PDB file of N, CA, C and O in Angstrom:
ATOM      1  N   MET A   1       9.618   9.732  -1.373  1.00  0.00           N
ATOM      2  CA  MET A   1       9.455   8.614  -0.469  1.00  0.00           C
ATOM      3  C   MET A   1       9.149   9.149   0.911  1.00  0.00           C
ATOM      4  O   MET A   1       9.815  10.065   1.394  1.00  0.00           O
ATOM      5  N   ILE A   2       8.149   8.582   1.541  1.00  0.00           N
ATOM      6  CA  ILE A   2       7.745   8.978   2.887  1.00  0.00           C
ATOM      7  C   ILE A   2       8.044   7.802   3.806  1.00  0.00           C
ATOM      8  O   ILE A   2       7.303   6.820   3.797  1.00  0.00           O
ATOM      9  N   PRO A   3       9.113   7.874   4.600  1.00  0.00           N
ATOM     10  CA  PRO A   3       9.542   6.705   5.373  1.00  0.00           C
ATOM     11  C   PRO A   3       8.849   6.542   6.721  1.00  0.00           C
ATOM     12  O   PRO A   3       9.470   6.054   7.666  1.00  0.00           O
ATOM     13  N   ASP A   4       7.614   6.926   6.836  1.00  0.00           N
ATOM     14  CA  ASP A   4       6.922   6.765   8.115  1.00  0.00           C
ATOM     15  C   ASP A   4       6.675   5.293   8.381  1.00  0.00           C
ATOM     16  O   ASP A   4       6.384   4.524   7.465  1.00  0.00           O
ATOM     17  N   GLU A   5       6.795   4.908   9.644  1.00  0.00           N
ATOM     18  CA  GLU A   5       6.779   3.496   9.995  1.00  0.00           C
ATOM     19  C   GLU A   5       5.543   3.041  10.740  1.00  0.00           C
ATOM     20  O   GLU A   5       5.482   1.900  11.197  1.00  0.00           O
ATOM     21  N   ASP A   6       4.550   3.920  10.871  1.00  0.00           N
ATOM     22  CA  ASP A   6       3.328   3.517  11.553  1.00  0.00           C
ATOM     23  C   ASP A   6       2.146   4.248  10.930  1.00  0.00           C
ATOM     24  O   ASP A   6       2.323   5.151  10.112  1.00  0.00           O
ATOM     25  N   VAL A   7       0.942   3.849  11.323  1.00  0.00           N
ATOM     26  CA  VAL A   7      -0.271   4.429  10.748  1.00  0.00           C
ATOM     27  C   VAL A   7      -0.328   5.925  11.021  1.00  0.00           C
ATOM     28  O   VAL A   7      -0.619   6.707  10.116  1.00  0.00           O
ATOM     29  N   ALA A   8      -0.056   6.332  12.256  1.00  0.00           N
ATOM     30  CA  ALA A   8      -0.136   7.756  12.610  1.00  0.00           C
ATOM     31  C   ALA A   8       0.810   8.581  11.743  1.00  0.00           C
ATOM     32  O   ALA A   8       0.418   9.630  11.231  1.00  0.00           O
ATOM     33  N   GLY A   9       2.043   8.126  11.572  1.00  0.00           N
ATOM     34  CA  GLY A   9       3.001   8.853  10.747  1.00  0.00           C
ATOM     35  C   GLY A   9       2.596   8.887   9.283  1.00  0.00           C
ATOM     36  O   GLY A   9       2.736   9.913   8.617  1.00  0.00           O
ATOM     37  N   ALA A  10       2.096   7.770   8.786  1.00  0.00           N
ATOM     38  CA  ALA A  10       1.667   7.719   7.386  1.00  0.00           C
ATOM     39  C   ALA A  10       0.476   8.631   7.136  1.00  0.00           C
ATOM     40  O   ALA A  10       0.427   9.323   6.120  1.00  0.00           O
ATOM     41  N   LEU A  11      -0.487   8.638   8.058  1.00  0.00           N
ATOM     42  CA  LEU A  11      -1.650   9.504   7.881  1.00  0.00           C
ATOM     43  C   LEU A  11      -1.259  10.973   7.951  1.00  0.00           C
ATOM     44  O   LEU A  11      -1.818  11.797   7.227  1.00  0.00           O
ATOM     45  N   ALA A  12      -0.306  11.309   8.814  1.00  0.00           N
ATOM     46  CA  ALA A  12       0.187  12.689   8.867  1.00  0.00           C
ATOM     47  C   ALA A  12       0.863  13.051   7.549  1.00  0.00           C
ATOM     48  O   ALA A  12       0.689  14.165   7.053  1.00  0.00           O
ATOM     49  N   ALA A  13       1.629  12.127   6.975  1.00  0.00           N
ATOM     50  CA  ALA A  13       2.291  12.365   5.695  1.00  0.00           C
ATOM     51  C   ALA A  13       1.273  12.547   4.574  1.00  0.00           C
ATOM     52  O   ALA A  13       1.471  13.369   3.680  1.00  0.00           O
ATOM     53  N   VAL A  14       0.189  11.784   4.621  1.00  0.00           N
ATOM     54  CA  VAL A  14      -0.869  11.899   3.614  1.00  0.00           C
ATOM     55  C   VAL A  14      -1.453  13.315   3.628  1.00  0.00           C
ATOM     56  O   VAL A  14      -1.812  13.853   2.580  1.00  0.00           O
ATOM     57  N   GLU A  15      -1.545  13.900   4.795  1.00  0.00           N
ATOM     58  CA  GLU A  15      -2.090  15.250   4.923  1.00  0.00           C
ATOM     59  C   GLU A  15      -1.151  16.316   4.368  1.00  0.00           C
ATOM     60  O   GLU A  15      -1.621  17.348   3.888  1.00  0.00           O
ATOM     61  N   ARG A  16       0.167  16.097   4.421  1.00  0.00           N
ATOM     62  CA  ARG A  16       1.107  17.153   4.043  1.00  0.00           C
ATOM     63  C   ARG A  16       1.820  16.915   2.708  1.00  0.00           C
ATOM     64  O   ARG A  16       2.465  17.826   2.190  1.00  0.00           O
ATOM     65  N   GLU A  17       1.717  15.716   2.146  1.00  0.00           N
ATOM     66  CA  GLU A  17       2.462  15.359   0.940  1.00  0.00           C
ATOM     67  C   GLU A  17       1.517  14.849  -0.144  1.00  0.00           C
ATOM     68  O   GLU A  17       0.395  14.427   0.137  1.00  0.00           O
ATOM     69  N   SER A  18       1.993  14.896  -1.386  1.00  0.00           N
ATOM     70  CA  SER A  18       1.302  14.185  -2.463  1.00  0.00           C
ATOM     71  C   SER A  18       2.286  13.147  -2.993  1.00  0.00           C
ATOM     72  O   SER A  18       3.499  13.338  -2.908  1.00  0.00           O
ATOM     73  N   PHE A  19       1.774  12.069  -3.530  1.00  0.00           N
ATOM     74  CA  PHE A  19       2.631  11.000  -4.009  1.00  0.00           C
ATOM     75  C   PHE A  19       1.916  10.222  -5.095  1.00  0.00           C
ATOM     76  O   PHE A  19       0.698  10.318  -5.247  1.00  0.00           O
ATOM     77  N   ASP A  20       2.690   9.446  -5.851  1.00  0.00           N
ATOM     78  CA  ASP A  20       2.175   8.715  -7.004  1.00  0.00           C
ATOM     79  C   ASP A  20       1.750   7.296  -6.695  1.00  0.00           C
ATOM     80  O   ASP A  20       0.888   6.745  -7.379  1.00  0.00           O
ATOM     81  N   VAL A  21       2.344   6.694  -5.673  1.00  0.00           N
ATOM     82  CA  VAL A  21       2.039   5.311  -5.320  1.00  0.00           C
ATOM     83  C   VAL A  21       2.324   5.113  -3.832  1.00  0.00           C
ATOM     84  O   VAL A  21       3.257   5.701  -3.285  1.00  0.00           O
ATOM     85  N   LEU A  22       1.520   4.287  -3.193  1.00  0.00           N
ATOM     86  CA  LEU A  22       1.723   3.937  -1.795  1.00  0.00           C
ATOM     87  C   LEU A  22       2.206   2.496  -1.717  1.00  0.00           C
ATOM     88  O   LEU A  22       1.570   1.595  -2.265  1.00  0.00           O
ATOM     89  N   VAL A  23       3.325   2.277  -1.039  1.00  0.00           N
ATOM     90  CA  VAL A  23       3.815   0.935  -0.753  1.00  0.00           C
ATOM     91  C   VAL A  23       3.780   0.810   0.761  1.00  0.00           C
ATOM     92  O   VAL A  23       4.458   1.556   1.467  1.00  0.00           O
ATOM     93  N   SER A  24       2.991  -0.134   1.259  1.00  0.00           N
ATOM     94  CA  SER A  24       2.839  -0.253   2.703  1.00  0.00           C
ATOM     95  C   SER A  24       2.808  -1.703   3.147  1.00  0.00           C
ATOM     96  O   SER A  24       2.219  -2.570   2.502  1.00  0.00           O
ATOM     97  N   ASP A  25       3.460  -1.931   4.264  1.00  0.00           N
ATOM     98  CA  ASP A  25       3.316  -3.211   4.943  1.00  0.00           C
ATOM     99  C   ASP A  25       1.889  -3.260   5.487  1.00  0.00           C
ATOM    100  O   ASP A  25       1.336  -2.223   5.853  1.00  0.00           O
ATOM    101  N   ILE A  26       1.302  -4.413   5.544  1.00  0.00           N
ATOM    102  CA  ILE A  26      -0.031  -4.543   6.124  1.00  0.00           C
ATOM    103  C   ILE A  26       0.049  -4.440   7.647  1.00  0.00           C
ATOM    104  O   ILE A  26      -0.782  -3.778   8.270  1.00  0.00           O
ATOM    105  N   GLY A  27       1.029  -5.080   8.236  1.00  0.00           N
ATOM    106  CA  GLY A  27       1.166  -5.056   9.687  1.00  0.00           C
ATOM    107  C   GLY A  27       2.023  -3.888  10.134  1.00  0.00           C
ATOM    108  O   GLY A  27       3.228  -3.870   9.882  1.00  0.00           O
ATOM    109  N   LEU A  28       1.415  -2.912  10.796  1.00  0.00           N
ATOM    110  CA  LEU A  28       2.127  -1.753  11.318  1.00  0.00           C
ATOM    111  C   LEU A  28       1.991  -1.730  12.839  1.00  0.00           C
ATOM    112  O   LEU A  28       1.042  -2.298  13.379  1.00  0.00           O
ATOM    113  N   PRO A  29       2.921  -1.084  13.536  1.00  0.00           N
ATOM    114  CA  PRO A  29       2.918  -1.133  15.003  1.00  0.00           C
ATOM    115  C   PRO A  29       1.631  -0.637  15.661  1.00  0.00           C
ATOM    116  O   PRO A  29       1.249  -1.125  16.725  1.00  0.00           O
ATOM    117  N   ASP A  30       0.970   0.321  15.038  1.00  0.00           N
ATOM    118  CA  ASP A  30      -0.212   0.920  15.668  1.00  0.00           C
ATOM    119  C   ASP A  30      -1.494   0.709  14.870  1.00  0.00           C
ATOM    120  O   ASP A  30      -2.470   1.432  15.069  1.00  0.00           O
ATOM    121  N   GLY A  31      -1.503  -0.258  13.982  1.00  0.00           N
ATOM    122  CA  GLY A  31      -2.710  -0.501  13.182  1.00  0.00           C
ATOM    123  C   GLY A  31      -2.372  -1.315  11.951  1.00  0.00           C
ATOM    124  O   GLY A  31      -1.559  -2.237  12.005  1.00  0.00           O
ATOM    125  N   SER A  32      -2.997  -0.970  10.850  1.00  0.00           N
ATOM    126  CA  SER A  32      -2.862  -1.753   9.634  1.00  0.00           C
ATOM    127  C   SER A  32      -2.628  -0.850   8.426  1.00  0.00           C
ATOM    128  O   SER A  32      -3.144   0.265   8.348  1.00  0.00           O
ATOM    129  N   GLY A  33      -1.833  -1.366   7.487  1.00  0.00           N
ATOM    130  CA  GLY A  33      -1.650  -0.659   6.231  1.00  0.00           C
ATOM    131  C   GLY A  33      -2.957  -0.494   5.472  1.00  0.00           C
ATOM    132  O   GLY A  33      -3.085   0.413   4.649  1.00  0.00           O
ATOM    133  N   THR A  34      -3.930  -1.363   5.739  1.00  0.00           N
ATOM    134  CA  THR A  34      -5.235  -1.190   5.091  1.00  0.00           C
ATOM    135  C   THR A  34      -5.912   0.097   5.571  1.00  0.00           C
ATOM    136  O   THR A  34      -6.635   0.736   4.806  1.00  0.00           O
ATOM    137  N   ASP A  35      -5.683   0.480   6.831  1.00  0.00           N
ATOM    138  CA  ASP A  35      -6.220   1.753   7.339  1.00  0.00           C
ATOM    139  C   ASP A  35      -5.611   2.924   6.564  1.00  0.00           C
ATOM    140  O   ASP A  35      -6.302   3.877   6.204  1.00  0.00           O
ATOM    141  N   VAL A  36      -4.315   2.830   6.319  1.00  0.00           N
ATOM    142  CA  VAL A  36      -3.623   3.886   5.572  1.00  0.00           C
ATOM    143  C   VAL A  36      -4.159   3.952   4.145  1.00  0.00           C
ATOM    144  O   VAL A  36      -4.439   5.040   3.641  1.00  0.00           O
ATOM    145  N   MET A  37      -4.303   2.799   3.490  1.00  0.00           N
ATOM    146  CA  MET A  37      -4.772   2.773   2.105  1.00  0.00           C
ATOM    147  C   MET A  37      -6.178   3.340   1.996  1.00  0.00           C
ATOM    148  O   MET A  37      -6.472   4.086   1.062  1.00  0.00           O
ATOM    149  N   ARG A  38      -7.038   2.998   2.926  1.00  0.00           N
ATOM    150  CA  ARG A  38      -8.405   3.549   2.897  1.00  0.00           C
ATOM    151  C   ARG A  38      -8.383   5.068   3.011  1.00  0.00           C
ATOM    152  O   ARG A  38      -9.140   5.751   2.321  1.00  0.00           O
ATOM    153  N   ALA A  39      -7.535   5.594   3.862  1.00  0.00           N
ATOM    154  CA  ALA A  39      -7.420   7.047   4.022  1.00  0.00           C
ATOM    155  C   ALA A  39      -6.877   7.699   2.753  1.00  0.00           C
ATOM    156  O   ALA A  39      -7.336   8.768   2.349  1.00  0.00           O
ATOM    157  N   VAL A  40      -5.905   7.052   2.135  1.00  0.00           N
ATOM    158  CA  VAL A  40      -5.333   7.577   0.894  1.00  0.00           C
ATOM    159  C   VAL A  40      -6.380   7.561  -0.204  1.00  0.00           C
ATOM    160  O   VAL A  40      -6.521   8.544  -0.932  1.00  0.00           O
ATOM    161  N   ARG A  41      -7.110   6.479  -0.338  1.00  0.00           N
ATOM    162  CA  ARG A  41      -8.144   6.365  -1.369  1.00  0.00           C
ATOM    163  C   ARG A  41      -9.277   7.368  -1.153  1.00  0.00           C
ATOM    164  O   ARG A  41      -9.888   7.827  -2.118  1.00  0.00           O
ATOM    165  N   ALA A  42      -9.558   7.708   0.091  1.00  0.00           N
ATOM    166  CA  ALA A  42     -10.602   8.689   0.371  1.00  0.00           C
ATOM    167  C   ALA A  42     -10.205  10.070  -0.158  1.00  0.00           C
ATOM    168  O   ALA A  42     -11.072  10.907  -0.411  1.00  0.00           O
ATOM    169  N   ARG A  43      -8.919  10.308  -0.323  1.00  0.00           N
ATOM    170  CA  ARG A  43      -8.416  11.589  -0.813  1.00  0.00           C
ATOM    171  C   ARG A  43      -8.243  11.612  -2.324  1.00  0.00           C
ATOM    172  O   ARG A  43      -8.068  12.685  -2.902  1.00  0.00           O
ATOM    173  N   GLY A  44      -8.286  10.459  -2.975  1.00  0.00           N
ATOM    174  CA  GLY A  44      -8.105  10.417  -4.421  1.00  0.00           C
ATOM    175  C   GLY A  44      -7.612   9.058  -4.872  1.00  0.00           C
ATOM    176  O   GLY A  44      -7.397   8.153  -4.065  1.00  0.00           O
ATOM    177  N   ALA A  45      -7.439   8.934  -6.166  1.00  0.00           N
ATOM    178  CA  ALA A  45      -7.041   7.653  -6.750  1.00  0.00           C
ATOM    179  C   ALA A  45      -5.523   7.539  -6.791  1.00  0.00           C
ATOM    180  O   ALA A  45      -4.886   7.958  -7.757  1.00  0.00           O
ATOM    181  N   VAL A  46      -4.956   6.977  -5.750  1.00  0.00           N
ATOM    182  CA  VAL A  46      -3.525   6.696  -5.698  1.00  0.00           C
ATOM    183  C   VAL A  46      -3.379   5.177  -5.622  1.00  0.00           C
ATOM    184  O   VAL A  46      -3.933   4.548  -4.721  1.00  0.00           O
ATOM    185  N   PRO A  47      -2.640   4.586  -6.556  1.00  0.00           N
ATOM    186  CA  PRO A  47      -2.479   3.136  -6.498  1.00  0.00           C
ATOM    187  C   PRO A  47      -1.623   2.721  -5.307  1.00  0.00           C
ATOM    188  O   PRO A  47      -0.756   3.471  -4.860  1.00  0.00           O
ATOM    189  N   GLY A  48      -1.875   1.529  -4.806  1.00  0.00           N
ATOM    190  CA  GLY A  48      -1.138   1.045  -3.654  1.00  0.00           C
ATOM    191  C   GLY A  48      -0.662  -0.383  -3.815  1.00  0.00           C
ATOM    192  O   GLY A  48      -1.279  -1.193  -4.508  1.00  0.00           O
ATOM    193  N   ILE A  49       0.455  -0.674  -3.156  1.00  0.00           N
ATOM    194  CA  ILE A  49       1.025  -2.016  -3.138  1.00  0.00           C
ATOM    195  C   ILE A  49       1.134  -2.440  -1.687  1.00  0.00           C
ATOM    196  O   ILE A  49       1.823  -1.802  -0.891  1.00  0.00           O
ATOM    197  N   ALA A  50       0.449  -3.525  -1.349  1.00  0.00           N
ATOM    198  CA  ALA A  50       0.516  -4.076   0.000  1.00  0.00           C
ATOM    199  C   ALA A  50       1.654  -5.083   0.062  1.00  0.00           C
ATOM    200  O   ALA A  50       1.880  -5.845  -0.878  1.00  0.00           O
ATOM    201  N   MET A  51       2.367  -5.075   1.182  1.00  0.00           N
ATOM    202  CA  MET A  51       3.383  -6.085   1.432  1.00  0.00           C
ATOM    203  C   MET A  51       3.014  -6.771   2.736  1.00  0.00           C
ATOM    204  O   MET A  51       2.739  -6.112   3.738  1.00  0.00           O
ATOM    205  N   SER A  52       3.010  -8.086   2.717  1.00  0.00           N
ATOM    206  CA  SER A  52       2.550  -8.839   3.875  1.00  0.00           C
ATOM    207  C   SER A  52       3.288 -10.160   3.987  1.00  0.00           C
ATOM    208  O   SER A  52       3.789 -10.698   2.999  1.00  0.00           O
ATOM    209  N   GLY A  53       3.345 -10.663   5.185  1.00  0.00           N
ATOM    210  CA  GLY A  53       3.880 -11.999   5.401  1.00  0.00           C
ATOM    211  C   GLY A  53       2.846 -13.070   5.102  1.00  0.00           C
ATOM    212  O   GLY A  53       3.145 -14.263   5.157  1.00  0.00           O
ATOM    213  N   PHE A  54       1.630 -12.645   4.785  1.00  0.00           N
ATOM    214  CA  PHE A  54       0.530 -13.568   4.542  1.00  0.00           C
ATOM    215  C   PHE A  54       0.013 -13.405   3.123  1.00  0.00           C
ATOM    216  O   PHE A  54      -0.178 -12.285   2.648  1.00  0.00           O
ATOM    217  N   GLY A  55      -0.212 -14.525   2.448  1.00  0.00           N
ATOM    218  CA  GLY A  55      -0.638 -14.452   1.059  1.00  0.00           C
ATOM    219  C   GLY A  55      -1.790 -15.372   0.703  1.00  0.00           C
ATOM    220  O   GLY A  55      -1.980 -15.723  -0.462  1.00  0.00           O
ATOM    221  N   MET A  56      -2.560 -15.761   1.713  1.00  0.00           N
ATOM    222  CA  MET A  56      -3.729 -16.584   1.428  1.00  0.00           C
ATOM    223  C   MET A  56      -4.770 -15.748   0.673  1.00  0.00           C
ATOM    224  O   MET A  56      -4.726 -14.518   0.694  1.00  0.00           O
ATOM    225  N   GLU A  57      -5.688 -16.423   0.020  1.00  0.00           N
ATOM    226  CA  GLU A  57      -6.716 -15.746  -0.763  1.00  0.00           C
ATOM    227  C   GLU A  57      -7.454 -14.685   0.056  1.00  0.00           C
ATOM    228  O   GLU A  57      -7.734 -13.599  -0.450  1.00  0.00           O
ATOM    229  N   GLU A  58      -7.766 -14.990   1.303  1.00  0.00           N
ATOM    230  CA  GLU A  58      -8.466 -14.043   2.177  1.00  0.00           C
ATOM    231  C   GLU A  58      -7.612 -12.804   2.459  1.00  0.00           C
ATOM    232  O   GLU A  58      -8.144 -11.696   2.527  1.00  0.00           O
ATOM    233  N   ASP A  59      -6.309 -12.973   2.621  1.00  0.00           N
ATOM    234  CA  ASP A  59      -5.400 -11.844   2.856  1.00  0.00           C
ATOM    235  C   ASP A  59      -5.371 -10.918   1.642  1.00  0.00           C
ATOM    236  O   ASP A  59      -5.430  -9.696   1.779  1.00  0.00           O
ATOM    237  N   VAL A  60      -5.281 -11.506   0.469  1.00  0.00           N
ATOM    238  CA  VAL A  60      -5.260 -10.728  -0.769  1.00  0.00           C
ATOM    239  C   VAL A  60      -6.600 -10.010  -0.950  1.00  0.00           C
ATOM    240  O   VAL A  60      -6.633  -8.841  -1.335  1.00  0.00           O
ATOM    241  N   ARG A  61      -7.695 -10.705  -0.675  1.00  0.00           N
ATOM    242  CA  ARG A  61      -9.026 -10.091  -0.805  1.00  0.00           C
ATOM    243  C   ARG A  61      -9.155  -8.868   0.093  1.00  0.00           C
ATOM    244  O   ARG A  61      -9.652  -7.828  -0.339  1.00  0.00           O
ATOM    245  N   ARG A  62      -8.710  -8.988   1.343  1.00  0.00           N
ATOM    246  CA  ARG A  62      -8.802  -7.850   2.275  1.00  0.00           C
ATOM    247  C   ARG A  62      -7.969  -6.666   1.805  1.00  0.00           C
ATOM    248  O   ARG A  62      -8.405  -5.520   1.912  1.00  0.00           O
ATOM    249  N   SER A  63      -6.782  -6.930   1.288  1.00  0.00           N
ATOM    250  CA  SER A  63      -5.957  -5.811   0.826  1.00  0.00           C
ATOM    251  C   SER A  63      -6.586  -5.161  -0.411  1.00  0.00           C
ATOM    252  O   SER A  63      -6.547  -3.939  -0.550  1.00  0.00           O
ATOM    253  N   ARG A  64      -7.156  -5.954  -1.296  1.00  0.00           N
ATOM    254  CA  ARG A  64      -7.831  -5.395  -2.483  1.00  0.00           C
ATOM    255  C   ARG A  64      -9.058  -4.575  -2.076  1.00  0.00           C
ATOM    256  O   ARG A  64      -9.306  -3.505  -2.630  1.00  0.00           O
ATOM    257  N   GLU A  65      -9.814  -5.077  -1.116  1.00  0.00           N
ATOM    258  CA  GLU A  65     -10.991  -4.332  -0.637  1.00  0.00           C
ATOM    259  C   GLU A  65     -10.604  -2.988  -0.025  1.00  0.00           C
ATOM    260  O   GLU A  65     -11.371  -2.028  -0.096  1.00  0.00           O
ATOM    261  N   ALA A  66      -9.430  -2.919   0.568  1.00  0.00           N
ATOM    262  CA  ALA A  66      -8.958  -1.661   1.155  1.00  0.00           C
ATOM    263  C   ALA A  66      -8.512  -0.676   0.079  1.00  0.00           C
ATOM    264  O   ALA A  66      -8.387   0.520   0.342  1.00  0.00           O
ATOM    265  N   GLY A  67      -8.269  -1.182  -1.148  1.00  0.00           N
ATOM    266  CA  GLY A  67      -7.877  -0.308  -2.241  1.00  0.00           C
ATOM    267  C   GLY A  67      -6.501  -0.565  -2.816  1.00  0.00           C
ATOM    268  O   GLY A  67      -6.083   0.124  -3.747  1.00  0.00           O
ATOM    269  N   PHE A  68      -5.783  -1.551  -2.276  1.00  0.00           N
ATOM    270  CA  PHE A  68      -4.478  -1.880  -2.846  1.00  0.00           C
ATOM    271  C   PHE A  68      -4.660  -2.518  -4.216  1.00  0.00           C
ATOM    272  O   PHE A  68      -5.570  -3.321  -4.421  1.00  0.00           O
ATOM    273  N   SER A  69      -3.792  -2.157  -5.147  1.00  0.00           N
ATOM    274  CA  SER A  69      -3.826  -2.724  -6.493  1.00  0.00           C
ATOM    275  C   SER A  69      -3.044  -4.028  -6.577  1.00  0.00           C
ATOM    276  O   SER A  69      -3.354  -4.892  -7.398  1.00  0.00           O
ATOM    277  N   GLU A  70      -2.032  -4.170  -5.730  1.00  0.00           N
ATOM    278  CA  GLU A  70      -1.167  -5.350  -5.729  1.00  0.00           C
ATOM    279  C   GLU A  70      -0.983  -5.819  -4.290  1.00  0.00           C
ATOM    280  O   GLU A  70      -1.070  -5.025  -3.353  1.00  0.00           O
ATOM    281  N   HIS A  71      -0.731  -7.105  -4.124  1.00  0.00           N
ATOM    282  CA  HIS A  71      -0.456  -7.708  -2.815  1.00  0.00           C
ATOM    283  C   HIS A  71       0.763  -8.603  -2.980  1.00  0.00           C
ATOM    284  O   HIS A  71       0.687  -9.644  -3.633  1.00  0.00           O
ATOM    285  N   LEU A  72       1.886  -8.202  -2.390  1.00  0.00           N
ATOM    286  CA  LEU A  72       3.120  -8.973  -2.481  1.00  0.00           C
ATOM    287  C   LEU A  72       3.404  -9.644  -1.146  1.00  0.00           C
ATOM    288  O   LEU A  72       3.183  -9.059  -0.086  1.00  0.00           O
ATOM    289  N   VAL A  73       3.892 -10.872  -1.207  1.00  0.00           N
ATOM    290  CA  VAL A  73       4.207 -11.634   0.007  1.00  0.00           C
ATOM    291  C   VAL A  73       5.709 -11.510   0.286  1.00  0.00           C
ATOM    292  O   VAL A  73       6.547 -11.736  -0.587  1.00  0.00           O
ATOM    293  N   LYS A  74       6.016 -11.144   1.534  1.00  0.00           N
ATOM    294  CA  LYS A  74       7.414 -10.981   1.956  1.00  0.00           C
ATOM    295  C   LYS A  74       8.063 -12.336   2.190  1.00  0.00           C
ATOM    296  O   LYS A  74       7.390 -13.294   2.571  1.00  0.00           O
ATOM    297  N   PRO A  75       9.337 -12.417   1.968  1.00  0.00           N
ATOM    298  CA  PRO A  75      10.223 -11.338   1.528  1.00  0.00           C
ATOM    299  C   PRO A  75      10.009 -11.036   0.045  1.00  0.00           C
ATOM    300  O   PRO A  75       9.778 -11.938  -0.760  1.00  0.00           O
ATOM    301  N   VAL A  76      10.088  -9.758  -0.296  1.00  0.00           N
ATOM    302  CA  VAL A  76       9.831  -9.311  -1.662  1.00  0.00           C
ATOM    303  C   VAL A  76      11.156  -8.967  -2.328  1.00  0.00           C
ATOM    304  O   VAL A  76      11.908  -8.126  -1.835  1.00  0.00           O
ATOM    305  N   ALA A  77      11.431  -9.613  -3.434  1.00  0.00           N
ATOM    306  CA  ALA A  77      12.626  -9.291  -4.221  1.00  0.00           C
ATOM    307  C   ALA A  77      12.432  -7.918  -4.859  1.00  0.00           C
ATOM    308  O   ALA A  77      11.328  -7.563  -5.271  1.00  0.00           O
ATOM    309  N   PHE A  78      13.513  -7.158  -4.935  1.00  0.00           N
ATOM    310  CA  PHE A  78      13.426  -5.815  -5.496  1.00  0.00           C
ATOM    311  C   PHE A  78      12.823  -5.821  -6.902  1.00  0.00           C
ATOM    312  O   PHE A  78      12.031  -4.940  -7.237  1.00  0.00           O
ATOM    313  N   GLY A  79      13.183  -6.789  -7.711  1.00  0.00           N
ATOM    314  CA  GLY A  79      12.644  -6.863  -9.069  1.00  0.00           C
ATOM    315  C   GLY A  79      11.134  -7.007  -9.082  1.00  0.00           C
ATOM    316  O   GLY A  79      10.457  -6.402  -9.914  1.00  0.00           O
ATOM    317  N   LYS A  80      10.599  -7.808  -8.160  1.00  0.00           N
ATOM    318  CA  LYS A  80       9.132  -7.973  -8.077  1.00  0.00           C
ATOM    319  C   LYS A  80       8.464  -6.666  -7.666  1.00  0.00           C
ATOM    320  O   LYS A  80       7.419  -6.300  -8.203  1.00  0.00           O
ATOM    321  N   LEU A  81       9.075  -5.959  -6.707  1.00  0.00           N
ATOM    322  CA  LEU A  81       8.523  -4.676  -6.274  1.00  0.00           C
ATOM    323  C   LEU A  81       8.581  -3.662  -7.404  1.00  0.00           C
ATOM    324  O   LEU A  81       7.623  -2.924  -7.631  1.00  0.00           O
ATOM    325  N   LYS A  82       9.691  -3.624  -8.104  1.00  0.00           N
ATOM    326  CA  LYS A  82       9.843  -2.699  -9.230  1.00  0.00           C
ATOM    327  C   LYS A  82       8.784  -2.959 -10.300  1.00  0.00           C
ATOM    328  O   LYS A  82       8.189  -2.018 -10.825  1.00  0.00           O
ATOM    329  N   GLU A  83       8.548  -4.226 -10.623  1.00  0.00           N
ATOM    330  CA  GLU A  83       7.522  -4.569 -11.612  1.00  0.00           C
ATOM    331  C   GLU A  83       6.122  -4.201 -11.123  1.00  0.00           C
ATOM    332  O   GLU A  83       5.300  -3.728 -11.908  1.00  0.00           O
ATOM    333  N   ALA A  84       5.846  -4.411  -9.845  1.00  0.00           N
ATOM    334  CA  ALA A  84       4.535  -4.040  -9.289  1.00  0.00           C
ATOM    335  C   ALA A  84       4.337  -2.530  -9.363  1.00  0.00           C
ATOM    336  O   ALA A  84       3.248  -2.067  -9.703  1.00  0.00           O
ATOM    337  N   ILE A  85       5.367  -1.766  -9.054  1.00  0.00           N
ATOM    338  CA  ILE A  85       5.268  -0.302  -9.145  1.00  0.00           C
ATOM    339  C   ILE A  85       4.993   0.109 -10.581  1.00  0.00           C
ATOM    340  O   ILE A  85       4.158   0.978 -10.834  1.00  0.00           O
ATOM    341  N   ARG A  86       5.689  -0.511 -11.519  1.00  0.00           N
ATOM    342  CA  ARG A  86       5.456  -0.204 -12.942  1.00  0.00           C
ATOM    343  C   ARG A  86       4.003  -0.492 -13.329  1.00  0.00           C
ATOM    344  O   ARG A  86       3.354   0.322 -13.986  1.00  0.00           O
ATOM    345  N   ARG A  87       3.505  -1.652 -12.917  1.00  0.00           N
ATOM    346  CA  ARG A  87       2.122  -2.027 -13.278  1.00  0.00           C
ATOM    347  C   ARG A  87       1.100  -1.046 -12.707  1.00  0.00           C
ATOM    348  O   ARG A  87       0.207  -0.592 -13.423  1.00  0.00           O
ATOM    349  N   VAL A  88       1.226  -0.719 -11.430  1.00  0.00           N
ATOM    350  CA  VAL A  88       0.193   0.131 -10.822  1.00  0.00           C
ATOM    351  C   VAL A  88       0.268   1.562 -11.298  1.00  0.00           C
ATOM    352  O   VAL A  88      -0.750   2.253 -11.331  1.00  0.00           O
ATOM    353  N   THR A  89       1.464   2.031 -11.674  1.00  0.00           N
ATOM    354  CA  THR A  89       1.552   3.410 -12.171  1.00  0.00           C
ATOM    355  C   THR A  89       1.136   3.503 -13.620  1.00  0.00           C
ATOM    356  O   THR A  89       0.699   4.564 -14.067  1.00  0.00           O
ATOM    357  N   GLU A  90       1.261   2.408 -14.373  1.00  0.00           N
ATOM    358  CA  GLU A  90       0.767   2.388 -15.757  1.00  0.00           C
ATOM    359  C   GLU A  90      -0.756   2.301 -15.787  1.00  0.00           C
ATOM    360  O   GLU A  90      -1.389   2.821 -16.706  1.00  0.00           O
ATOM    361  N   ASN A  91      -1.342   1.652 -14.797  1.00  0.00           N
ATOM    362  CA  ASN A  91      -2.790   1.461 -14.724  1.00  0.00           C
ATOM    363  C   ASN A  91      -3.354   2.287 -13.569  1.00  0.00           C
ATOM    364  O   ASN A  91      -3.959   1.739 -12.647  1.00  0.00           O
ATOM    365  N   ARG A  92      -3.161   3.583 -13.619  1.00  0.00           N
ATOM    366  CA  ARG A  92      -3.552   4.488 -12.522  1.00  0.00           C
ATOM    367  C   ARG A  92      -4.926   4.137 -11.960  1.00  0.00           C
ATOM    368  O   ARG A  92      -5.894   3.957 -12.699  1.00  0.00           O
ATOM    369  N   GLY A  93      -4.983   4.043 -10.622  1.00  0.00           N
ATOM    370  CA  GLY A  93      -6.246   3.766  -9.947  1.00  0.00           C
ATOM    371  C   GLY A  93      -6.522   2.309  -9.754  1.00  0.00           C
ATOM    372  O   GLY A  93      -7.489   1.961  -9.076  1.00  0.00           O
ATOM    373  N   GLY A  94      -5.698   1.411 -10.332  1.00  0.00           N
ATOM    374  CA  GLY A  94      -5.724  -0.036 -10.221  1.00  0.00           C
ATOM    375  C   GLY A  94      -6.846  -0.599  -9.543  1.00  0.00           C
ATOM    376  O   GLY A  94      -6.938  -1.820  -9.409  1.00  0.00           O
TER     377      GLY A  94
END
């Protein structure tokens, strides 16, 4: 788990760590989780789960275009997150 809380920290972690799945809030203090997902996808096929306070069709479309496999609307119950992680890791590259 990489507990970085902003785009700069997440991008630095992407450079030094490898991981199986990215779970990111869309709204970050210094940018967007979509920026992080695009950077991760540029390095390889890592599935991602977006978490957002917004769940309109356009919000989901933007997160999918950035490379997220799932889009969950907050607040997210742990069971829903666990199931999303299972789905994206079973279907690598989502």
